[in-house]
C-alpha positions in Angstrom: 74.9 32.4 72.2 75.0 28.9 73.7 74.4 25.6 71.8 74.2 22.5 74.1 75.6 19.2 73.2 73.3 17.3 70.9 71.9 20.4 69.3 71.0 20.2 65.7 73.8 21.0 63.3 76.3 23.2 65.3 78.2 24.0 62.0 75.0 25.6 60.5 74.5 27.5 63.8 78.1 28.8 63.6 77.6 30.0 60.0 74.4 31.8 61.1 76.3 33.5 63.9 78.9 34.7 61.5 76.3 36.3 59.2 74.6 38.0 62.2 77.9 39.3 63.5 78.4 41.2 60.2 75.2 43.1 60.9 76.1 44.4 64.3 79.0 46.3 65.9 78.3 44.8 69.3 80.6 41.9 70.5 79.4 38.4 70.0 80.3 35.6 72.4 79.5 32.0 71.7 79.7 28.7 73.6 79.6 25.2 72.1 80.2 22.2 74.3 81.0 18.6 73.4 83.2 17.2 70.6 82.9 16.5 66.9 80.8 19.1 65.1 80.9 21.4 68.1 84.7 21.5 68.0 84.6 22.3 64.3 82.0 25.0 64.9 84.3 26.7 67.5 87.2 26.6 65.0 85.0 28.1 62.3 83.9 30.9 64.6 87.5 31.6 65.8 88.7 31.8 62.2 86.1 34.6 61.7 87.3 36.5 64.8 84.3 35.5 66.9 85.2 34.3 70.4 84.0 30.7 71.0 84.3 28.8 74.3 83.9 25.2 75.3 81.7 26.0 78.3 79.1 28.7 79.0 80.9 29.6 82.3 83.9 30.7 80.2 81.7 32.8 78.0 80.0 34.5 80.9 83.3 35.2 82.7 84.6 36.8 79.5 81.5 38.9 79.1 81.9 40.1 82.7 85.5 41.1 82.1 84.4 43.1 79.0 81.6 44.8 81.0 84.0 45.7 83.8 86.6 47.0 81.3 83.9 49.2 79.7 82.7 50.5 83.0 86.2 51.4 84.1 86.8 53.3 80.9 83.6 55.2 81.3 84.5 56.2 84.9 88.1 57.1 83.8 86.9 59.3 81.0 84.5 61.4 83.1 85.3 65.0 82.6 87.3 66.2 85.7 86.6 69.5 87.4 89.2 72.2 87.0 91.1 72.4 90.3 92.8 75.8 91.0 96.2 74.3 91.6 99.2 76.1 90.2 102.4 75.2 92.0 106.1 75.8 91.4 108.9 73.8 93.0 110.3 75.8 95.9 114.1 76.0 95.7 114.6 75.4 99.4 113.1 71.9 99.2 116.0 70.9 96.9 118.4 72.3 99.5 116.8 70.2 102.3 117.4 67.1 100.2 121.1 68.1 99.4 121.7 68.8 103.1 120.3 65.5 104.3 122.4 63.7 101.6 125.6 65.5 102.6 125.0 64.5 106.2 124.6 60.8 105.2 120.9 60.7 106.0 118.4 58.7 103.8 115.4 59.7 105.9 114.3 63.3 106.4 113.2 64.4 109.9 109.6 65.0 110.6 109.8 68.8 110.5 111.7 68.6 107.1 109.1 66.2 105.7 106.2 68.4 106.8 107.9 71.4 105.1 107.4 69.5 101.7 103.7 69.2 102.4 103.3 72.8 103.5 105.2 74.0 100.4 102.6 72.2 98.2 99.7 73.7 100.2 98.7 70.5 101.9 97.4 71.4 105.3 99.9 70.5 108.1 99.8 70.8 111.8 102.0 73.5 113.4 105.3 71.8 114.3 108.2 73.2 116.3 111.4 71.7 117.6 113.2 72.1 120.9 116.8 71.1 121.7 116.6 71.6 125.5 114.0 71.1 128.3 113.8 74.9 128.7 113.2 75.4 124.9 110.5 72.7 125.0 108.7 74.5 127.8 108.7 77.8 125.9 107.6 76.1 122.6 104.8 74.1 124.3 103.5 77.3 126.1 103.5 79.1 122.7 101.5 76.3 121.0 99.1 76.0 123.9 98.3 72.9 125.9 97.7 70.0 125.5 100.6 69.1 123.2 102.2 66.1 121.7 106.0 65.4 122.2 108.0 63.2 119.8 111.7 62.3 120.0 113.9 63.9 117.3 116.5 61.4 116.2 117.8 60.7 112.7 118.2 57.0 113.5 114.5 56.5 114.5 112.2 56.6 111.5 109.2 54.8 113.0 108.6 56.6 116.3 105.8 54.3 117.5 108.1 51.3 117.4 110.6 53.1 119.6 107.7 54.3 121.9 109.0 57.8 121.4 105.7 59.6 121.2 103.9 61.0 124.2 100.3 62.4 123.9 98.3 64.8 126.0 101.1 66.7 127.7 99.2 69.3 129.8 101.8 71.4 131.8 105.3 72.8 131.8 106.3 70.4 134.5 105.2 67.5 132.3 107.1 68.9 129.3 110.4 68.9 131.2 109.8 65.4 132.7 108.8 63.8 129.4 111.8 65.5 127.6 114.1 63.5 129.8 112.0 60.4 129.4 112.1 60.6 125.6 115.9 61.1 125.7 116.2 57.9 127.7 113.9 55.9 125.3 116.0 56.9 122.3 119.2 55.6 124.1 117.3 52.4 125.1 116.1 51.8 121.5 119.6 52.0 120.1 123.0 52.9 121.6 123.9 54.5 118.3 120.8 56.7 118.1 121.5 60.4 118.5 118.9 62.4 120.6 118.6 65.8 119.0 115.7 67.1 121.0 111.9 66.9 120.6 109.2 67.8 118.1 106.2 69.5 119.7 102.8 69.8 118.1 99.3 70.8 119.3 97.2 67.9 120.4 94.4 67.4 117.8 91.2 66.4 119.6 88.5 66.8 117.0 86.6 63.8 115.7 87.5 62.4 112.3 89.1 59.7 110.1 92.8 58.8 110.2 93.9 58.3 106.6 97.1 57.5 104.8 98.6 59.1 101.7 101.9 57.8 100.4 104.1 57.0 97.5 106.6 54.3 96.7 108.7 53.4 93.7 107.8 50.2 91.9 110.5 48.6 89.7 108.1 48.4 86.7 105.7 51.3 87.2 107.9 53.9 88.9 106.3 56.1 91.5 102.9 55.0 92.6 100.4 56.7 94.9 98.8 54.9 97.9 95.6 56.0 99.7 93.7 54.3 102.5 93.1 53.8 106.2 95.8 55.4 108.3 96.9 55.5 112.0 97.6 52.3 113.9 95.1 50.4 111.8 97.2 50.7 108.6 99.0 47.4 108.8 96.2 45.6 110.5 93.4 46.4 108.0 95.4 46.7 104.8 92.7 49.0 103.4 94.5 50.7 100.6 94.2 51.5 96.9 97.0 52.3 94.4 97.1 54.8 91.5 99.6 56.2 89.1 100.5 59.9 88.9 99.7 62.3 87.5 96.3 62.5 89.2 93.4 64.8 88.3 90.1 65.3 90.2 88.4 62.2 88.6 91.4 59.9 89.2 91.7 61.1 92.8 88.1 60.3 93.4 88.5 56.9 91.7 91.5 56.2 94.0 89.4 56.9 97.1 86.3 55.0 95.9 88.3 51.7 95.9 88.8 51.7 99.6 86.5 50.3 102.4 86.9 53.6 104.3 85.2 55.4 101.5 82.4 52.8 101.2 81.9 52.9 105.0 81.5 56.7 105.0 79.0 56.4 102.2 76.7 54.2 104.3 77.3 56.0 107.6 76.2 59.5 108.8 79.8 60.8 109.0 81.3 61.9 105.8 84.8 63.4 105.5 85.5 66.3 103.2 86.1 64.3 100.0 86.3 67.5 97.9 89.2 68.7 100.0 90.8 65.2 99.8 90.7 65.3 96.0 92.7 68.6 96.0 95.2 67.2 98.5 95.7 64.0 96.4 96.3 66.1 93.2 98.8 68.4 95.1 100.5 65.3 96.5 100.7 63.8 93.1 102.4 67.0 91.9 104.9 66.7 94.7 105.7 63.1 93.7 106.2 64.1 90.1 108.5 67.1 90.9 110.9 65.1 93.1 112.3 61.9 91.5 114.9 61.9 94.4 112.1 60.8 96.8 112.0 57.0 97.1 109.2 56.8 99.6 106.9 59.3 101.3 104.2 58.6 103.9 101.7 61.0 105.3 100.2 59.1 108.3 97.9 60.0 109.8 96.1 62.6 107.7 93.2 63.6 110.0 90.0 64.4 108.1 86.5 65.5 109.2 83.5 67.0 107.5 85.2 70.4 107.1 88.9 70.1 107.2 92.0 68.0 106.9 95.5 68.2 108.5 98.7 66.1 108.1 100.0 65.2 111.6 103.1 63.2 110.6 105.1 62.6 107.5 108.2 60.6 106.5 110.3 61.0 103.4 113.0 58.6 102.3 115.7 59.7 99.7 116.9 57.6 96.9 120.6 58.3 97.2 121.4 57.1 93.7 119.3 59.9 92.3 121.4 62.4 94.2 124.6 61.2 92.6 123.6 61.3 89.0 121.8 63.7 86.6 118.1 63.0 86.6 116.1 63.0 83.4 112.8 64.8 83.6 110.0 62.5 84.9 112.1 59.4 84.5 110.4 57.9 87.6 106.9 58.1 86.0 105.3 55.5 83.7 102.7 58.1 82.5 103.9 61.3 80.9 102.7 64.3 83.0 101.3 67.5 81.7 104.0 69.2 79.5 104.1 72.7 81.1 107.1 73.6 79.0 104.8 74.1 76.0 102.7 76.8 77.7 103.3 80.2 76.2 101.7 83.6 75.5 101.0 84.9 72.0 99.1 87.9 70.5 96.8 87.9 67.6 97.0 90.5 64.8 94.1 92.4 66.4 96.0 92.7 69.7 94.1 89.9 71.5 96.3 88.0 73.9 95.9 84.2 74.0 97.6 81.3 75.9 98.9 78.5 73.8 99.1 75.3 75.9 98.6 71.5 75.8 95.1 70.3 76.1 93.8 68.8 79.4 91.0 66.4 80.3 89.3 69.4 82.0 89.0 71.2 78.6 86.2 69.0 77.3 83.4 71.6 77.7 85.5 74.4 76.2 86.5 72.2 73.2 82.9 71.2 72.7 81.9 74.9 72.6 84.5 75.5 69.9 83.4 72.6 67.7 79.8 73.5 68.0 80.6 77.1 66.9 82.2 76.0 63.7 80.5 76.7 60.4 79.6 73.8 58.1 82.4 74.8 55.7 85.1 75.0 58.5 83.8 71.7 59.9 84.0 70.0 56.5 87.5 71.3 55.8 88.8 70.0 59.2 86.9 66.8 59.8 85.9 65.9 56.1 82.3 65.7 57.2 79.6 67.9 58.9 78.1 66.9 62.2 75.5 68.6 64.5 77.1 67.6 67.8 80.2 66.0 69.1 79.6 63.0 71.4 81.4 62.7 74.8 83.3 59.7 73.6 84.9 61.7 70.7 85.7 64.7 73.0 87.3 62.4 75.5 89.5 61.0 72.7 90.8 64.5 72.0 91.2 65.7 75.6 92.5 62.5 77.4 95.8 62.0 75.6 99.2 60.4 76.3 101.6 63.2 75.9 104.4 60.8 74.9 102.4 59.7 71.8 100.4 62.8 70.8 99.9 66.4 71.8 97.1 68.9 71.1 97.8 72.6 71.5 94.8 74.8 72.3 94.6 78.6 72.0 92.8 79.8 75.1 91.4 83.3 75.3 90.4 84.8 78.7 89.1 88.2 77.6 85.5 88.0 78.9 85.3 84.3 79.7 87.6 81.4 79.2 87.2 79.9 75.7 89.2 77.9 73.2 89.4 79.5 69.8 91.8 77.1 68.0 93.4 73.7 68.2 96.4 72.0 66.6 96.9 68.2 67.0 100.0 66.2 66.4 99.7 62.3 66.6 102.8 60.2 66.4 102.9 57.0 64.3 104.4 53.8 65.8 108.1 54.1 65.9 108.0 57.8 66.9 109.6 59.1 63.6 106.5 60.5 61.8 103.6 62.5 63.1 100.2 63.5 61.6 99.0 67.1 62.2 95.6 68.8 62.0 94.7 72.4 62.7 91.4 74.2 63.1 90.5 77.8 64.1 87.1 79.2 65.1 85.5 81.1 62.2 85.5 84.6 63.9 89.2 84.2 64.7 90.4 83.2 61.2 92.7 85.6 59.3 94.5 86.8 62.5 97.5 84.6 62.1 96.5 82.0 64.7 96.4 79.0 62.2 99.9 79.8 61.0 101.1 80.2 64.6 99.6 76.9 65.7 101.2 75.1 62.7 104.6 76.7 63.5 104.2 75.6 67.1 103.4 72.0 66.1 106.4 71.9 63.9 108.6 73.2 66.7 107.1 70.6 69.1 107.7 67.9 66.5 111.4 68.8 66.4 111.5 68.7 70.2 110.0 65.2 70.0 112.7 64.3 67.5 110.4 63.5 64.7 111.7 63.3 61.2 108.5 64.0 59.2 105.2 65.8 59.8 102.3 65.2 57.5 98.6 66.0 57.2 95.7 65.3 55.0 94.0 68.3 53.4 90.9 68.5 51.3 92.1 69.4 47.8 89.8 72.6 47.6 91.1 73.9 51.0 93.2 76.5 49.3 94.0 78.5 52.5 95.6 75.5 54.2 97.4 74.3 51.1 98.9 77.8 50.5 99.9 78.1 54.2 101.6 74.7 54.1 103.4 75.5 50.9 104.8 78.7 52.3 106.2 76.7 55.3 108.0 74.2 53.0 105.5 71.4 52.9 105.4 69.2 49.8 101.8 68.9 48.5 100.9 65.7 46.7 97.6 64.2 45.6 96.4 61.4 47.9 93.1 60.5 46.1 90.4 62.2 44.2 89.4 64.4 47.1 92.4 64.7 49.4 96.0 65.9 49.2 98.8 65.1 51.6 101.1 67.8 52.9 104.6 66.5 54.0 107.4 68.3 55.8 110.8 66.9 56.5 112.0 68.4 59.8 115.0 66.2 60.7 
């Protein structure tokens, strides 16, 4: 609302705005210009927690920021697709890092770096090394012409700057000739550089985009993920976007959408395989999370067309300080990753096997099915009210959580189809010493020990998170929950006329 200078009685207008604001949940922005009564009107509005600005431009600008913030939240809280990515950290990758560190190297060789990508199922081009001209001839013939030859030297980390890359090598004679030429370029680049042979790869000739995927450590935000235009245009165009691990399918897509290369592909007839890129970014995010020893990693170029993608070159820089000291889990991340350590198997009293695991954003549909299946009585006992449907905004609140501040454990059954049959939630209070719990089990699965197991597991997790107290609010006529809490040592006290509070000291 905007009242120009000279408008009748700005103070009366401000009082009217205050009364109107009490009747709506929508934000109210106001703008009064001028002095005197307009200034007093602004002060009156601000005392009542209603933003008031001295110019309409400021009010409009604030509104646009609010709109942008709301849109970003809506995009962020879209339900991601479940990507079939289950990866474990291969032990030999840790050995590569230890060997490089013992040799005094901070930068891995190209073949070593590509091994990291291949281990995380990121498509990589076939890469072989040769120490002599004769080996190079055999390797090139095995790969098939034409090939690419690159100098292998620990002292040369940016091969293009040293002119140590030769494309389109078509014959054995050229292989031997260029082998010597690359050796000479290494010596010319730096007298201290050691020439260890060549890296040979097939020449990729298909049409596509050259993209960049990378990660660097920021002093404040830890490891960040970079995506954008790759190849020789990387530094020239500066078309990149930055995200924070861990990534899921939605976050990977948002990361791509911020770049010009994505927008260009949307308007042109040539579209790279963005679905495959989402999977690659999620896998790359997992690689970054699993290796705090990595200071920098660049995959450039990543060649992508309508059907496929392949990493042609990669470079990994080690943070030597991390190799010298014991590393705390995920200390290089600003956002807590998915806590896999809380995934476990358990069996109900009727012999049905379930998986107890932390909830994920991808679980929204399954969680909604559970809540919609609850009887009115179960719903009343858990939520203190009965509702017909659960809005996306509420489901998002339960599924998109910060694992440092709260955790929800779901019981997933995979007998006929995947379904969630129970949920336990633990929310930490500010200070991290107390946590509030809540448990619900689907009606047909009650009486099989699942509620008791979920509560035990939440108590165990609370101890692991170093809580001192766990408490929960229970409707006073919920005798099953009160009896179960009493058996586990909870102290039950009246909270008001309808609720009781169950408290357990676990420190």
